[in-house]
All heavy atoms as an XYZ file, in Angstrom:
831
protein
N      57.792    -32.738     17.791
C      58.981    -32.862     16.875
C      58.322    -32.595     15.331
O      57.360    -33.243     15.060
C      59.483    -34.306     16.841
C      60.586    -34.513     15.963
S      62.221    -33.824     16.510
C      62.418    -34.856     18.053
N      59.031    -31.690     14.737
C      58.640    -31.381     13.417
C      59.151    -32.524     12.464
O      58.478    -32.922     11.556
C      59.200    -30.092     12.920
C      58.622    -28.847     13.777
C      58.932    -29.737     11.498
C      57.172    -28.649     13.696
N      60.391    -32.983     12.672
C      60.907    -34.000     11.803
C      62.389    -34.307     12.163
O      63.007    -33.596     12.845
N      62.870    -35.379     11.430
C      64.335    -35.674     11.604
C      64.887    -36.086     10.256
O      64.077    -36.245      9.366
C      64.432    -36.976     12.528
O      63.742    -38.033     11.791
C      63.953    -36.727     13.931
N      66.148    -36.010     10.190
C      66.889    -36.424      8.941
C      68.214    -36.855      9.351
O      68.673    -36.730     10.474
C      66.965    -35.123      7.985
O      67.380    -35.550      6.684
C      68.038    -34.015      8.609
N      68.994    -37.302      8.341
C      70.233    -37.823      8.678
C      71.269    -36.949      7.879
O      71.222    -36.637      6.716
C      70.467    -39.286      7.995
C      69.447    -40.351      8.725
C      71.836    -39.887      8.272
C      69.514    -40.529     10.109
N      72.286    -36.499      8.638
C      73.294    -35.576      8.064
C      74.285    -36.395      7.241
O      74.345    -37.635      7.205
C      74.035    -34.815      9.190
O      74.905    -35.681      9.928
N      75.117    -35.772      6.579
C      76.230    -36.389      5.679
C      77.102    -37.075      6.639
O      77.824    -37.987      6.129
C      77.003    -35.301      4.944
C      76.216    -34.754      3.839
C      75.951    -35.879      2.684
C      75.253    -35.348      1.596
N      74.809    -36.542      0.756
N      77.225    -36.897      7.928
C      78.072    -37.562      8.894
C      77.368    -38.794      9.447
O      77.908    -39.543     10.263
C      78.516    -36.706      9.983
C      79.560    -35.695      9.542
O      80.310    -35.834      8.658
N      79.552    -34.536     10.104
N      76.071    -38.962      8.900
C      75.385    -40.210      9.460
C      74.637    -40.065     10.822
O      74.289    -41.046     11.406
N      74.557    -38.784     11.196
C      73.957    -38.501     12.534
C      72.610    -38.073     12.303
O      72.204    -37.242     11.388
C      74.798    -37.244     13.141
C      74.119    -36.865     14.458
C      76.216    -37.664     13.447
N      71.763    -38.605     13.206
C      70.226    -38.246     13.242
C      70.106    -36.772     13.748
O      70.597    -36.420     14.796
C      69.408    -39.099     14.113
C      67.937    -38.875     14.091
C      67.345    -39.225     12.821
C      67.364    -39.624     15.323
N      69.551    -35.904     12.941
C      69.461    -34.414     13.243
C      67.999    -34.271     13.432
O      67.149    -34.480     12.492
C      70.026    -33.578     12.215
C      69.817    -32.130     12.544
C      71.549    -33.977     12.101
N      67.571    -33.623     14.472
C      66.188    -33.234     14.900
C      65.916    -31.850     14.656
O      66.676    -30.950     14.873
C      66.001    -33.552     16.335
C      66.132    -34.993     16.878
C      66.144    -35.135     18.276
N      67.413    -34.633     18.979
C      67.442    -33.688     19.873
N      66.422    -33.049     20.181
N      68.608    -33.402     20.301
N      64.606    -31.710     14.134
C      64.029    -30.268     14.130
C      62.883    -30.269     15.086
O      61.887    -30.866     14.838
C      63.603    -29.934     12.607
C      62.892    -28.642     12.444
C      63.656    -27.378     12.987
C      62.422    -28.329     11.122
N      63.058    -29.605     16.210
C      62.018    -29.589     17.138
C      61.023    -28.474     16.917
O      61.336    -27.555     16.293
C      62.590    -29.302     18.589
O      63.165    -28.003     18.667
C      63.605    -30.414     19.071
N      59.823    -28.634     17.533
C      58.837    -27.491     17.386
C      59.396    -26.197     17.894
O      59.126    -25.145     17.325
C      57.571    -28.030     18.172
C      56.909    -29.067     17.471
C      55.643    -29.505     18.282
O      55.126    -28.775     19.206
O      55.125    -30.537     17.876
N      60.106    -26.262     19.034
C      60.592    -25.037     19.596
C      61.555    -24.317     18.703
O      61.369    -23.132     18.371
C      61.314    -25.268     20.957
C      61.739    -24.163     21.734
C      63.178    -23.507     21.285
O      63.986    -24.385     20.845
O      63.371    -22.390     21.382
N      62.359    -25.029     18.110
C      63.415    -24.493     17.089
C      62.595    -24.018     15.826
O      62.955    -22.954     15.118
C      64.448    -25.450     16.647
C      65.490    -25.732     17.787
C      66.292    -24.489     18.085
N      65.773    -23.499     18.921
C      66.288    -22.251     19.108
N      67.307    -21.795     18.387
N      65.741    -21.459     19.902
N      61.608    -24.813     15.445
C      60.831    -24.429     14.132
C      60.092    -23.034     14.438
O      60.099    -22.151     13.649
C      59.899    -25.425     13.759
C      59.209    -25.176     12.522
C      57.828    -24.964     12.391
C      59.774    -24.737     11.241
N      57.555    -24.460     11.051
C      58.661    -24.482     10.291
C      61.003    -24.830     10.761
C      58.886    -24.097      9.035
C      61.256    -24.478      9.365
C      60.175    -24.141      8.525
N      59.530    -22.984     15.637
C      58.825    -21.592     15.903
C      59.914    -20.485     15.982
O      59.540    -19.376     15.461
C      58.052    -21.747     17.274
C      56.853    -22.663     17.054
C      56.543    -23.576     18.088
C      56.021    -22.603     16.014
C      55.506    -24.476     18.033
C      54.901    -23.394     15.971
C      54.704    -24.396     16.915
O      53.649    -25.384     16.797
N      61.012    -20.745     16.557
C      62.103    -19.780     16.508
C      62.400    -19.312     15.064
O      62.514    -18.144     14.796
C      63.421    -20.262     17.245
C      64.620    -19.579     16.830
N      64.922    -18.343     17.542
C      65.588    -19.813     15.928
C      66.077    -17.838     16.972
N      66.491    -18.690     16.005
N      62.528    -20.377     14.110
C      62.977    -19.938     12.806
C      61.897    -19.171     12.055
O      62.238    -18.160     11.477
C      63.217    -21.273     11.959
C      64.464    -21.961     12.549
C      63.239    -21.094     10.557
C      64.584    -23.572     12.174
N      60.670    -19.557     12.064
C      59.640    -18.882     11.288
C      59.274    -17.544     12.000
O      58.720    -16.721     11.351
C      58.229    -19.786     11.082
C      58.650    -20.943     10.197
C      57.714    -20.213     12.487
N      59.428    -17.401     13.283
C      59.184    -16.106     13.977
C      60.334    -15.060     13.392
O      59.953    -13.960     13.273
C      59.299    -16.263     15.531
C      58.084    -16.764     16.059
C      58.115    -16.901     17.623
O      59.259    -16.412     18.204
O      57.217    -17.341     18.232
N      61.527    -15.542     13.161
C      62.598    -14.630     12.849
C      62.847    -14.508     11.372
O      63.485    -13.668     10.931
C      63.897    -15.034     13.520
C      63.851    -14.773     14.999
O      63.835    -13.714     15.489
N      63.643    -15.946     15.774
N      62.295    -15.640     10.651
C      62.477    -15.688      9.228
C      61.190    -16.147      8.547
O      61.185    -17.385      8.162
C      63.676    -16.678      8.862
C      64.996    -16.305      9.592
N      65.792    -15.306      9.293
C      65.423    -16.922     10.812
C      66.757    -15.150     10.152
N      66.601    -16.242     11.101
N      60.148    -15.364      8.490
C      58.937    -15.787      7.972
C      58.891    -16.265      6.603
O      57.896    -16.888      6.315
C      57.839    -14.618      8.378
C      58.167    -13.433      7.572
O      59.141    -13.220      7.039
O      57.294    -12.459      7.544
N      59.875    -15.901      5.932
C      59.885    -16.408      4.489
C      60.115    -18.027      4.466
O      59.962    -18.625      3.404
C      61.090    -15.863      3.695
C      62.474    -16.169      4.186
C      63.070    -15.249      5.197
O      62.233    -14.623      5.894
O      64.253    -15.401      5.442
N      60.473    -18.592      5.676
C      60.568    -20.061      5.564
C      59.400    -20.827      6.080
O      59.381    -21.985      6.289
C      61.785    -20.423      6.666
C      63.156    -19.915      6.203
C      64.275    -20.290      7.137
C      63.421    -20.744      4.927
N      58.366    -20.024      6.477
C      57.087    -20.661      6.954
C      56.654    -21.676      5.758
O      56.638    -21.284      4.558
C      55.991    -19.690      7.070
N      56.350    -22.820      6.082
C      55.968    -23.858      5.189
C      57.066    -24.652      4.469
O      56.901    -25.500      3.636
N      58.368    -24.259      4.895
C      59.478    -25.070      4.206
C      60.186    -25.965      5.221
O      61.467    -26.050      4.988
C      60.393    -23.861      3.599
C      59.802    -23.021      2.497
C      60.882    -21.931      2.173
C      59.416    -23.872      1.417
N      59.602    -26.400      6.162
C      60.283    -27.294      7.110
C      60.832    -28.465      6.379
O      62.089    -28.888      6.694
C      59.370    -27.727      8.265
O      58.230    -28.461      7.733
N      60.163    -28.978      5.375
C      60.810    -30.142      4.583
C      62.083    -29.743      3.854
O      63.018    -30.532      3.785
C      59.785    -30.679      3.515
C      58.697    -31.502      4.316
O      58.866    -31.867      5.445
O      57.660    -31.614      3.658
N      62.146    -28.597      3.366
C      63.287    -27.890      2.686
C      64.422    -27.818      3.649
O      65.564    -28.016      3.335
C      63.004    -26.651      1.940
C      61.915    -26.651      0.902
C      62.597    -27.463     -0.395
O      63.745    -27.469     -0.501
O      61.664    -27.969     -1.044
N      64.183    -27.426      4.856
C      65.211    -27.250      5.964
C      65.826    -28.679      6.167
O      66.989    -28.779      6.340
C      64.579    -26.554      7.221
C      65.520    -26.628      8.374
C      64.154    -25.194      6.921
N      64.840    -29.594      6.477
C      65.461    -30.939      6.691
C      66.230    -31.523      5.501
O      67.268    -32.215      5.636
C      64.289    -31.948      6.982
C      63.670    -31.597      8.457
C      62.345    -32.383      8.488
C      64.555    -31.907      9.572
N      65.735    -31.332      4.250
C      66.465    -31.746      3.122
C      67.794    -31.130      2.950
O      68.627    -31.760      2.465
C      65.574    -31.505      1.819
C      66.119    -32.051      0.474
C      66.359    -33.477      0.509
C      65.154    -31.546     -0.671
N      67.926    -29.913      3.257
C      69.245    -29.124      3.279
C      70.202    -29.831      4.219
O      71.391    -29.866      3.780
C      69.071    -27.660      3.694
O      68.111    -27.077      2.683
C      70.389    -26.938      3.589
N      69.926    -30.374      5.312
C      70.828    -31.023      6.118
C      71.134    -32.359      5.485
O      72.364    -32.855      5.562
C      70.251    -31.237      7.443
C      71.230    -32.259      8.440
C      70.030    -29.900      8.292
N      70.166    -33.051      5.012
C      70.328    -34.413      4.314
C      71.141    -34.327      3.054
O      71.999    -35.220      2.767
C      69.034    -34.997      4.102
C      69.058    -36.475      3.528
C      67.629    -36.966      3.368
O      66.771    -36.774      4.123
O      67.461    -37.637      2.236
N      70.828    -33.350      2.157
C      71.563    -33.205      0.919
C      71.907    -31.896      0.511
O      71.428    -31.220     -0.315
C      70.440    -33.678     -0.171
C      71.095    -33.964     -1.570
O      72.159    -34.125     -1.677
O      70.256    -33.716     -2.480
N      72.949    -31.356      1.232
C      73.393    -29.935      1.007
C      74.289    -29.880     -0.301
O      74.849    -30.856     -0.662
C      74.165    -29.695      2.285
C      74.749    -30.988      2.674
C      73.701    -31.954      2.289
N      74.386    -28.544     -0.685
C      75.469    -28.337     -1.688
C      76.837    -28.235     -1.083
O      77.864    -28.473     -1.685
C      75.121    -27.161     -2.547
C      73.698    -27.401     -3.340
O      73.505    -28.564     -3.731
O      73.115    -26.389     -3.609
N      76.806    -27.601      0.150
C      77.946    -27.288      0.906
C      77.716    -27.615      2.375
O      76.536    -27.297      2.856
C      78.451    -25.847      0.723
C      78.757    -25.432     -0.625
C      77.757    -24.763     -1.395
C      79.971    -25.668     -1.186
C      77.918    -24.331     -2.583
C      80.228    -25.267     -2.527
C      79.143    -24.587     -3.192
O      79.437    -24.065     -4.447
N      78.788    -27.913      3.136
C      78.679    -27.701      4.660
C      79.881    -26.859      5.025
O      81.087    -27.200      4.600
C      78.765    -29.072      5.157
C      77.592    -30.031      4.883
C      78.845    -28.874      6.759
C      77.733    -31.399      5.343
N      79.638    -25.798      5.652
C      80.591    -24.830      6.113
C      80.801    -24.915      7.586
O      79.854    -25.421      8.398
C      80.231    -23.416      5.595
N      81.875    -24.394      8.197
C      82.056    -24.309      9.526
C      81.299    -23.133     10.167
O      81.208    -22.163      9.502
C      83.575    -24.001      9.819
C      84.548    -25.088      9.451
C      86.023    -24.642      9.761
C      86.894    -25.679      9.353
N      88.313    -25.130      9.548
N      80.850    -23.336     11.357
C      80.257    -22.223     12.099
C      81.230    -21.464     12.821
O      82.488    -21.784     12.780
N      80.760    -20.458     13.602
C      81.742    -19.769     14.439
C      82.321    -20.594     15.631
O      83.409    -20.360     15.990
C      81.192    -18.477     14.898
C      80.859    -17.484     13.781
C      79.615    -16.947     13.550
C      81.697    -16.912     12.752
N      79.720    -16.164     12.461
C      81.031    -16.081     12.012
C      82.978    -17.036     12.637
C      81.615    -15.400     11.003
C      83.656    -16.362     11.474
C      82.993    -15.608     10.715
N      81.582    -21.376     16.074
C      81.990    -22.178     17.163
C      82.082    -23.725     16.725
O      82.813    -23.923     15.810
C      81.162    -22.149     18.400
O      79.828    -22.300     18.163
C      81.212    -20.710     18.986
N      81.254    -24.642     17.199
C      81.341    -25.989     16.715
C      80.088    -26.405     15.965
O      79.900    -27.540     15.741
C      81.529    -26.902     17.894
C      80.581    -26.871     18.980
O      79.707    -25.808     18.930
O      80.626    -27.611     19.883
N      79.238    -25.353     15.507
C      78.157    -25.674     14.720
C      78.537    -25.911     13.312
O      79.616    -25.504     12.875
C      77.025    -24.712     14.841
C      77.254    -23.441     14.276
C      78.097    -22.473     15.154
O      78.632    -22.925     16.141
O      78.115    -21.281     14.817
N      77.623    -26.549     12.481
C      77.859    -26.659     11.031
C      76.719    -25.917     10.330
O      75.642    -25.695     10.771
C      77.781    -28.127     10.584
C      78.859    -29.056     11.335
C      78.462    -30.416     11.037
C      80.215    -28.680     10.739
N      77.034    -25.527      9.116
C      76.091    -24.684      8.238
C      75.801    -25.548      6.994
O      76.754    -25.634      6.225
C      76.552    -23.293      7.934
C      76.464    -22.263      9.032
C      77.646    -22.494     10.059
C      76.492    -20.915      8.656
N      74.772    -26.111      6.766
C      74.307    -26.837      5.637
C      73.740    -25.764      4.592
O      72.876    -24.940      5.009
C      73.391    -27.956      5.859
N      74.192    -25.748      3.417
C      73.813    -24.754      2.486
C      73.297    -25.415      1.159
O      74.063    -26.310      0.708
C      75.033    -23.859      2.026
C      74.641    -22.705      0.994
C      75.640    -23.198      3.241
N      72.149    -25.009      0.620
C      71.657    -25.611     -0.458
C      70.899    -24.518     -1.379
O      70.278    -23.637     -0.743
C      70.558    -26.761     -0.181
C      70.082    -27.522     -1.443
C      69.313    -28.667     -0.976
N      68.205    -28.406     -0.258
C      66.934    -28.160     -0.794
N      66.867    -28.256     -2.075
N      65.930    -27.884     -0.002
N      71.178    -24.561     -2.651
C      70.555    -23.465     -3.460
C      69.127    -23.751     -3.525
O      68.614    -24.789     -3.701
C      71.154    -23.563     -4.882
C      70.785    -22.323     -5.653
C      71.642    -22.222     -6.918
C      71.261    -20.805     -7.603
N      72.115    -20.580     -8.730
N      68.282    -22.622     -3.286
C      66.864    -22.730     -3.449
C      66.425    -21.526     -4.190
O      66.404    -20.422     -3.749
C      66.354    -22.659     -1.986
C      64.837    -22.755     -1.808
C      64.333    -24.247     -2.053
C      64.462    -22.395     -0.400
N      66.035    -21.935     -5.497
C      65.743    -20.741     -6.489
C      66.986    -20.028     -6.757
O      68.004    -20.501     -6.990
C      64.490    -20.078     -6.091
C      63.270    -20.887     -5.918
O      63.016    -21.824     -6.607
N      62.515    -20.630     -4.962
N      66.925    -18.641     -6.583
C      68.121    -17.733     -6.923
C      68.903    -17.384     -5.585
O      69.809    -16.742     -5.615
C      67.605    -16.524     -7.472
C      66.902    -16.712     -8.803
C      67.813    -17.419     -9.801
O      68.989    -17.032     -9.957
O      67.408    -18.345    -10.523
N      68.417    -17.931     -4.513
C      69.097    -17.771     -3.138
C      69.543    -19.075     -2.617
O      69.298    -20.153     -3.123
C      68.041    -17.069     -2.319
C      67.701    -15.686     -2.838
C      66.807    -14.919     -1.943
N      65.559    -15.479     -1.801
C      64.483    -15.254     -0.932
N      64.765    -14.077     -0.237
N      63.464    -15.752     -0.848
N      70.009    -19.029     -1.431
C      70.569    -20.158     -0.748
C      70.019    -20.334      0.711
O      69.757    -19.337      1.405
C      72.079    -20.078     -0.531
C      72.873    -20.124     -1.841
C      73.120    -19.150     -2.514
C      73.289    -21.385     -2.155
C      73.624    -19.081     -3.730
C      73.993    -21.480     -3.445
C      74.186    -20.348     -4.149
O      74.795    -20.465     -5.329
N      69.474    -21.582      0.945
C      68.972    -21.897      2.306
C      70.163    -22.338      3.148
O      70.775    -23.287      2.714
C      67.877    -22.961      2.128
C      67.154    -23.432      3.390
C      66.566    -22.370      4.152
C      66.218    -24.602      3.055
N      70.226    -21.714      4.240
C      71.328    -22.150      5.232
C      70.586    -22.654      6.569
O      69.816    -22.186      6.970
C      72.173    -20.816      5.569
C      73.303    -21.237      6.505
C      72.747    -20.265      4.405
N      71.181    -23.897      6.916
C      70.637    -24.542      8.037
C      71.749    -24.626      9.052
O      72.828    -25.362      8.718
C      69.976    -25.881      7.811
C      69.433    -26.566      9.105
C      68.881    -25.690      6.845
N      71.678    -24.025     10.210
C      72.732    -24.153     11.259
C      72.345    -25.295     12.172
O      71.279    -25.246     12.723
C      72.769    -22.762     11.955
C      73.894    -22.826     13.131
C      73.013    -21.682     11.077
N      73.232    -26.223     12.357
C      72.901    -27.401     13.138
C      74.187    -27.733     13.918
O      75.346    -27.356     13.680
C      72.299    -28.548     12.308
C      73.212    -29.164     11.395
C      73.814    -30.390     11.709
C      73.559    -28.537     10.176
C      74.662    -31.019     10.770
C      74.412    -29.149      9.224
C      74.946    -30.510      9.533
O      75.755    -31.048      8.603
N      73.959    -28.612     14.857
C      75.005    -29.116     15.759
C      74.942    -30.662     15.819
O      73.838    -31.212     16.002
C      74.897    -28.505     17.059
C      76.191    -28.560     17.963
C      75.949    -27.555     19.182
C      77.381    -27.276     19.677
N      77.176    -26.420     20.719
N      76.124    -31.256     15.775
C      76.231    -32.747     15.965
C      77.008    -32.879     17.173
O      78.182    -32.505     17.375
C      76.792    -33.346     14.897
C      76.038    -33.266     13.549
C      76.830    -33.894     12.377
O      78.033    -34.141     12.457
O      76.170    -34.075     11.279
N      76.430    -33.717     18.137
C      77.226    -34.133     19.466
C      77.241    -35.692     19.394
O      76.074    -36.281     19.736
C      76.483    -33.612     20.683
C      76.510    -32.019     20.546
C      77.231    -34.052     21.861
C      75.738    -31.380     21.703
N      78.280    -36.395     19.111
C      78.390    -37.765     18.901
C      77.260    -38.283     18.056
O      77.281    -37.933     16.791
C      78.377    -38.411     20.314
C      79.602    -37.984     21.109
C      79.668    -38.708     22.469
O      79.044    -39.672     22.681
O      80.545    -38.210     23.300
N      76.294    -38.937     18.577
C      75.297    -39.588     17.669
C      73.978    -38.783     17.748
O      72.880    -39.444     17.325
C      75.032    -41.013     18.035
C      76.265    -41.961     17.780
O      76.982    -41.575     16.782
N      76.503    -42.826     18.543
N      73.978    -37.622     18.238
C      72.750    -36.806     18.310
C      72.927    -35.443     17.664
O      74.040    -34.841     17.722
C      72.351    -36.530     19.769
C      71.001    -35.783     19.899
O      70.047    -36.037     19.047
O      70.944    -35.073     20.795
N      71.986    -34.996     16.901
C      72.175    -33.693     16.188
C      70.864    -32.931     16.413
O      69.757    -33.540     16.423
N      70.962    -31.537     16.227
C      69.718    -30.741     16.265
C      69.950    -29.562     15.582
O      71.013    -28.959     15.386
C      69.275    -30.418     17.761
C      70.472    -29.803     18.554
C      70.606    -28.483     18.563
C      71.345    -30.637     19.278
C      71.617    -27.874     19.318
C      72.405    -29.975     19.978
C      72.431    -28.677     20.051
N      68.879    -29.027     14.893
C      68.902    -27.811     14.184
C      68.674    -26.627     15.084
O      67.816    -26.572     16.088
C      67.837    -27.855     13.049
C      68.148    -28.834     12.005
C      67.605    -26.390     12.387
C      67.030    -29.209     11.046
N      69.500    -25.618     14.952
C      69.574    -24.429     15.837
C      68.748    -23.304     15.080
O      67.948    -22.789     15.843
C      71.100    -23.885     15.981
C      71.929    -24.934     16.675
C      70.984    -22.613     16.905
C      73.329    -24.688     16.756
N      69.024    -22.948     13.850
C      68.223    -22.058     13.056
C      68.414    -22.196     11.597
O      69.212    -23.162     11.182
C      68.577    -20.571     13.562
O      67.708    -19.594     13.156
C      70.013    -20.216     13.088
N      67.748    -21.305     10.889
C      67.797    -21.591      9.420
C      67.455    -20.074      8.929
O      66.676    -19.430      9.424
C      66.916    -22.641      8.923
O      67.063    -22.654      7.537
N      68.007    -19.856      7.697
C      67.792    -18.503      7.081
C      68.028    -18.717      5.612
O      68.698    -19.609      5.167
C      68.488    -17.374      7.675
C      69.912    -17.551      7.691
C      70.727    -17.098      6.627
C      70.618    -18.224      8.846
C      72.157    -17.216      6.558
C      71.969    -18.363      8.811
C      72.750    -17.862      7.670
N      67.550    -17.631      4.804
C      67.873    -17.605      3.385
C      68.707    -16.358      3.155
O      68.532    -15.431      3.670
C      66.549    -17.439      2.579
C      65.739    -18.804      2.679
C      66.760    -17.245      1.064
C      64.356    -18.793      1.981
N      69.677    -16.625      2.267
C      70.615    -15.490      1.908
C      71.036    -15.555      0.454
O      70.909    -16.704     -0.219
C      71.903    -15.535      2.799
O      72.775    -14.385      2.525
C      72.685    -16.829      2.398
N      71.493    -14.440     -0.063
C      72.070    -14.387     -1.454
C      73.571    -14.355     -1.288
O      74.236    -14.632     -2.277
C      71.577    -13.124     -2.185
C      70.212    -13.063     -2.579
C      69.949    -11.799     -3.303
C      68.446    -11.883     -3.783
N      68.090    -10.494     -4.489
N      74.179    -14.011     -0.110
C      75.577    -13.968      0.070
C      76.113    -15.316      0.522
O      76.631    -15.290      1.692
C      75.677    -12.819      1.233
C      75.110    -11.529      0.814
C      75.244    -10.479      1.819
C      74.719     -9.238      1.417
N      74.596     -8.193      2.610
N      76.188    -16.183     -0.291
C      76.631    -17.593      0.059
C      78.129    -17.360      0.286
O      78.746    -18.213      1.096
C      76.262    -18.667     -1.028
C      76.945    -18.333     -2.331
C      76.486    -19.974     -0.400
N      78.760    -16.662     -0.534
C      80.283    -16.525     -0.290
C      80.751    -16.131      1.108
O      81.663    -16.559      1.538
C      80.823    -15.403     -1.302
C      80.780    -15.812     -2.779
O      80.473    -17.020     -2.947
O      80.920    -14.952     -3.575
N      79.938    -15.326      1.744
C      80.171    -14.859      3.115
C      80.036    -16.172      3.992
O      80.908    -16.248      4.946
C      79.192    -13.856      3.560
C      79.420    -13.175      4.836
C      78.503    -11.998      5.132
C      78.754    -11.552      6.421
N      77.840    -10.263      6.751
N      79.151    -17.024      3.752
C      79.029    -18.283      4.452
C      80.238    -19.122      4.261
O      80.806    -19.709      5.157
C      77.628    -19.011      4.202
C      76.496    -18.129      4.492
C      77.645    -20.304      4.943
C      76.205    -17.678      5.880
N      80.567    -19.320      2.927
C      81.651    -20.372      2.559
C      83.042    -19.840      3.004
O      83.922    -20.634      3.085
C      81.567    -20.657      1.074
C      80.275    -21.148      0.566
C      80.283    -21.314     -0.990
C      79.813    -22.419      1.310
N      83.209    -18.561      3.167
C      84.549    -17.965      3.624
C      84.855    -18.511      5.056
O      85.972    -18.502      5.438
C      84.525    -16.604      3.632
C      85.052    -15.996      2.414
C      85.294    -14.609      2.337
N      83.912    -13.921      1.806
C      83.420    -12.804      2.201
N      83.942    -11.997      3.021
N      82.284    -12.453      1.546
N      83.898    -19.074      5.739
C      84.158    -19.591      7.212
C      84.975    -20.952      7.121
O      85.511    -21.342      8.049
C      82.799    -19.771      7.985
C      82.018    -18.488      8.160
C      80.838    -19.013      8.760
N      79.846    -17.792      9.051
C      78.920    -17.685      9.792
N      78.495    -18.770     10.438
N      78.216    -16.567      9.978
N      84.842    -21.497      5.893
C      85.610    -22.727      5.693
C      84.675    -23.819      5.287
O      83.763    -24.138      5.993
N      84.853    -24.381      4.118
C      83.996    -25.536      3.561
C      84.577    -26.822      4.014
O      85.562    -27.053      3.852
C      83.931    -25.486      2.032
C      83.242    -26.733      1.419
C      83.199    -24.191      1.533
N      83.730    -27.598      4.684
C      84.176    -28.927      5.303
C      83.710    -29.975      4.438
O      84.211    -31.138      4.509
C      83.793    -29.119      6.745
C      84.473    -28.113      7.618
C      82.306    -29.025      6.856
N      82.798    -29.743      3.550
C      82.164    -30.774      2.597
C      81.596    -30.027      1.414
O      80.890    -29.034      1.533
C      81.195    -31.625      3.272
C      80.584    -32.769      2.497
C      81.134    -33.979      2.340
C      79.530    -32.754      1.625
N      80.392    -34.793      1.459
C      79.376    -34.004      0.997
C      78.613    -31.705      1.292
C      78.349    -34.324      0.052
C      77.587    -32.051      0.324
C      77.366    -33.302     -0.202
N      81.632    -30.656      0.279
C      81.045    -30.055     -0.936
C      80.426    -31.185     -1.802
O      81.226    -32.072     -2.069
C      82.032    -29.207     -1.649
C      81.538    -28.512     -2.903
C      82.445    -27.509     -3.644
O      83.662    -27.296     -3.154
N      82.215    -27.004     -4.684
N      79.380    -30.918     -2.444
C      78.672    -31.839     -3.298
C      79.494    -31.822     -4.610
O      79.941    -30.787     -5.096
C      77.325    -31.471     -3.666
C      76.542    -32.541     -4.581
C      75.184    -31.923     -4.863
C      74.202    -32.317     -3.722
N      72.723    -32.018     -4.129
N      79.781    -33.158     -5.214
C      80.455    -33.252     -6.377
C      79.601    -33.576     -7.571
O      78.544    -34.120     -7.341
C      81.585    -34.236     -6.180
C      82.635    -33.695     -5.222
C      83.816    -34.620     -5.174
C      84.754    -34.083     -3.921
N      85.972    -34.678     -3.873
């Protein structure tokens, strides 16, 4: 286990070693940023809908946005993947379910 955090819905969300390896293999710019990934779930700027039932936590990171795709099932949650993008509008068009005020 790389780490856990609590989502805005109060659900414990896990970042497993298997998922972390998947993330850094596909998005090497995130190597060394596991704490930022967990913090994005805990303290996002936005939470957007996914294409199915996953959620996308979005947090500004320098001039770009860190996006963490995760899923909550009752009282259990887990991170699926994460990536960095400049195209936050494309993510938010899916539907914002929560926004930091």
